[in-house]
C-alpha positions in Angstrom: -30.5 111.6 33.4 -28.8 110.7 30.2 -25.3 109.5 30.5 -23.0 109.9 27.5 -20.0 107.7 26.9 -16.7 109.6 27.3 -15.2 110.7 24.1 -11.9 109.2 23.1 -8.9 111.5 23.4 -8.2 113.6 20.2 -4.9 111.8 19.7 -6.6 108.4 19.7 -9.3 109.7 17.3 -6.7 111.0 14.9 -4.8 107.7 15.0 -8.0 105.8 14.2 -8.8 108.2 11.4 -5.3 107.8 9.8 -5.5 104.0 10.1 -9.0 103.9 8.5 -7.6 105.9 5.6 -4.6 103.6 5.2 -6.7 100.4 5.4 -10.0 101.3 3.5 -12.4 98.4 3.5 -13.3 98.8 -0.2 -9.8 99.5 -1.4 -8.7 97.1 -4.0 -5.3 96.4 -2.4 -7.1 95.6 0.9 -9.7 93.4 -0.7 -7.4 91.4 -2.8 -5.0 90.7 0.1 -2.1 92.9 -1.0 -2.0 94.4 2.5 -2.7 91.1 4.3 -0.9 88.1 5.5 -1.8 84.9 7.3 0.1 82.7 9.8 -1.1 79.1 10.0 0.0 75.5 10.4 -0.8 72.6 12.7 -1.8 73.5 16.2 1.1 74.0 18.6 3.6 74.4 15.8 4.8 77.9 16.7 2.1 80.0 15.1 1.7 82.2 18.2 5.5 82.7 18.5 5.6 83.7 14.8 2.7 86.1 15.2 4.4 87.8 18.2 7.6 88.1 16.3 5.9 89.7 13.3 3.7 92.1 15.2 6.9 93.5 16.8 8.1 94.7 13.4 7.3 98.3 12.9 5.5 97.6 9.5 3.4 94.7 10.7 0.4 94.0 12.9 -0.6 90.4 13.5 -3.8 89.7 15.6 -2.8 87.4 18.5 -6.4 86.1 18.7 -7.5 83.2 16.6 -10.4 84.3 14.3 -11.1 80.9 12.7 -12.7 82.5 9.7 -11.1 80.1 7.3 -10.6 77.0 9.5 -10.4 73.8 7.5 -13.5 72.4 9.2 -15.7 75.5 8.7 -18.6 74.2 6.5 -21.9 75.6 5.6 -25.2 73.7 5.4 -28.0 76.0 4.1 -31.7 75.1 4.4 -30.9 71.5 4.9 -34.1 71.0 6.9 -36.2 72.9 4.5 -35.6 71.2 1.0 -38.9 72.5 -0.3 -37.5 76.0 -0.2 -34.5 75.1 -2.4 -34.2 76.1 -6.0 -31.4 75.9 -8.5 -28.3 77.8 -7.4 -29.7 79.0 -4.1 -27.1 77.2 -2.0 -24.2 78.4 -4.1 -25.6 81.9 -3.9 -26.0 81.9 -0.2 -22.5 80.4 0.4 -20.9 83.0 -1.8 -22.6 85.8 0.2 -21.6 84.1 3.5 -17.9 83.9 2.5 -18.0 87.6 1.4 -19.4 88.5 4.8 -16.7 86.5 6.6 -14.0 88.1 4.4 -15.2 91.6 5.1 -15.7 90.8 8.8 -12.1 89.6 9.1 -10.5 92.6 7.4 -12.7 94.9 9.4 -11.6 93.2 12.7 -8.0 93.4 11.8 -8.2 97.1 10.9 -10.0 97.9 14.1 -7.6 96.0 16.3 -4.5 97.6 14.7 -3.4 100.6 16.7 0.0 101.0 15.0 0.4 103.9 12.7 3.5 102.5 11.1 1.7 99.3 10.1 1.7 98.5 6.4 0.3 95.0 6.5 -2.2 93.3 8.7 -2.1 89.6 9.7 -4.3 86.9 11.0 -2.9 84.0 13.0 -5.1 80.9 13.2 -3.9 77.2 13.0 -5.4 74.8 10.5 -6.6 77.4 8.1 -8.0 76.5 4.7 -5.2 78.0 2.5 -7.0 77.3 -0.8 -10.0 79.3 0.5 -7.8 82.1 1.6 -6.0 82.4 -1.7 -9.3 82.3 -3.5 -10.8 85.1 -1.6 -7.5 87.1 -1.3 -5.6 86.3 -4.5 -2.7 88.6 -3.7 -2.2 87.7 0.0 0.7 85.8 1.6 0.6 82.8 3.9 3.3 81.7 6.4 3.0 78.1 7.3 4.7 77.0 10.6 6.0 73.4 10.3 7.1 71.5 13.4 8.1 67.9 14.0 4.7 66.3 14.2 5.7 64.2 17.2 6.6 67.3 19.2 3.4 69.1 18.1 1.3 66.2 19.3 2.9 66.3 22.8 2.5 70.0 23.0 -1.1 69.8 21.9 -1.8 67.1 24.6 -0.4 69.4 27.3 -2.3 72.3 25.9 -5.5 70.4 26.1 -4.7 69.3 29.6 -4.1 72.8 30.7 -7.4 74.1 29.2 -9.5 71.2 30.5 -7.7 70.8 33.8 -7.8 67.0 33.1 -5.3 64.5 31.7 -8.1 62.0 30.7 -8.3 61.3 27.0 -4.9 63.0 26.4 -2.4 61.0 28.5 -2.6 57.4 29.6 -2.3 58.4 33.3 -2.3 61.4 35.7 1.6 61.4 35.7 1.3 62.4 32.0 4.3 60.2 31.0 2.8 58.8 27.8 0.2 60.0 25.3 -3.2 58.3 25.1 -3.2 56.3 21.9 -6.8 57.2 21.2 -5.8 60.9 21.3 -2.8 60.3 19.1 -4.8 58.3 16.6 -7.5 61.0 16.4 -5.0 63.8 15.9 -2.9 62.0 13.3 -5.9 60.7 11.4 -7.4 64.2 11.2 -4.3 65.6 9.5 -3.7 62.6 7.3 -7.3 63.0 6.0 -6.7 66.7 5.3 -3.3 65.9 3.7 -2.2 69.3 5.0 1.5 68.8 4.6 1.0 67.7 1.0 -0.9 70.8 0.3 1.5 73.1 2.1 4.4 71.6 0.1 2.7 71.9 -3.2 1.6 75.5 -2.7 5.0 76.6 -1.4 6.5 75.2 -4.7 3.8 76.5 -7.0 3.4 79.9 -5.3 6.8 80.7 -3.6 5.9 84.5 -3.5 2.7 83.7 -1.6 3.3 80.6 0.5 6.3 80.2 2.7 7.0 77.2 5.0 9.0 78.1 8.1 10.3 75.3 10.3 10.0 75.7 14.1 13.3 73.9 14.5 15.1 76.4 12.2 13.6 79.3 14.1 15.2 77.8 17.2 18.6 76.9 15.6 19.0 79.8 13.2 16.7 82.5 14.3 18.4 85.5 12.7 18.6 84.1 9.1 15.2 82.4 9.4 13.2 85.4 10.6 15.1 87.7 8.2 13.8 85.4 5.4 10.3 85.9 6.7 10.6 89.7 6.6 12.0 89.5 3.1 9.1 87.3 2.0 6.6 89.8 3.4 8.5 92.7 1.7 9.2 94.7 4.8 12.5 96.1 6.1 14.7 93.1 6.8 17.8 94.9 8.1 19.5 93.0 10.9 18.6 95.7 13.5 14.9 94.9 13.1 15.5 91.2 13.1 17.5 91.3 16.3 15.0 93.7 18.0 12.1 91.4 17.3 13.9 88.3 18.5 15.1 90.1 21.7 11.6 91.1 22.5 10.2 87.6 22.1 12.7 85.2 23.7 11.3 82.2 25.4 12.5 83.6 28.8 10.5 86.8 28.3 7.3 85.0 27.1 7.6 82.4 29.9 8.3 85.0 32.6 11.9 84.1 33.2 12.0 80.4 32.6 14.6 79.0 30.3 13.9 76.6 27.5 13.5 73.1 28.9 12.4 74.4 32.3 8.8 73.2 31.9 5.6 74.5 33.3 2.6 72.5 32.3 0.3 75.3 33.4 1.8 77.8 31.0 0.9 78.3 27.3 4.7 78.5 26.9 5.3 75.1 28.4 8.9 74.0 27.6 10.1 75.4 24.3 12.5 72.6 23.3 13.0 70.3 20.3 12.6 66.5 20.7 10.3 66.5 23.7 8.4 63.6 22.1 11.2 61.3 23.4 10.0 62.0 26.9 6.3 61.2 26.3 6.1 58.6 23.5 5.6 55.0 24.6 6.6 52.1 22.4 2.8 51.9 21.5 2.7 55.5 20.6 5.7 55.1 18.3 4.2 52.1 16.6 0.9 53.9 16.1 2.6 57.1 14.8 4.6 55.1 12.2 1.4 53.3 11.1 -0.6 56.5 10.5 1.9 59.2 9.8 5.3 57.5 9.3 5.4 58.4 5.6 4.5 62.0 6.2 7.2 62.4 8.8 9.7 61.1 6.2 8.3 63.4 3.5 8.6 66.4 5.9 12.3 65.5 6.3 12.3 64.8 10.1 13.5 61.3 9.7 15.1 59.3 6.8 13.1 56.1 7.3 10.7 54.4 9.6 13.4 52.9 11.8 13.4 55.7 14.3 12.6 55.2 18.0 13.7 55.9 21.5 
């Protein structure tokens, strides 16, 4: 006996039809990024929080999943084991086609996931994105970069890794999780210093202020109304205070952390603590010395300290 899949309700089919008309895959505005935005930044810098705030706005949809289509470490190596098959231009040709496939796959995924008829723009949230690649493939798109005190981001990342792996080893120097493992800290900081991510974010935000916006996690905490309103204005959507307040009210730390207040930590939760300056609780003197050695100058350039004399 043949079993047929149940048909979707007519209302759902109509919604999908309207959304498909609004976001047509081959539409120029969709392809060049006019109807797209990206949220990125270092891991554990508030990208998820920003995505949740944005997708609450009536005109925006931001995919909470991380698609990794344009991650900084996403590289291609074609026919490397078969050099006899190579000919002039073949690698560039294949790479171009692959990026086109990824581009169309991303916008198809965003369109299919969006279920909001009022949405005017679709967004992707993934840390460590290759912004230059994004702007090349989507020349009219906009990118929101979340910036957080790199010391706090390292601590949050270590707890995040511990929660996912169910192990403190390689992340903290002991099971009590008091201090970071220096090998972990060195690996994280070296990765970002090699990428020169902050340098790139700063340059693009200056050169393309209509397309790249840096939003500080700390300002989202201290001045949420004005900061989020600025993000809405950047994206060109309704920035009336009523919308800003509503989005903030729906995404407080207490609601996301199921009732806990900021500072009331839970290492088993994605929303662990939600405070500024937690690095002071988890940096050893050795951690501080290593951080200054590798990323001290970048911390100063980012404006989080005035000189390298900071400490506990």
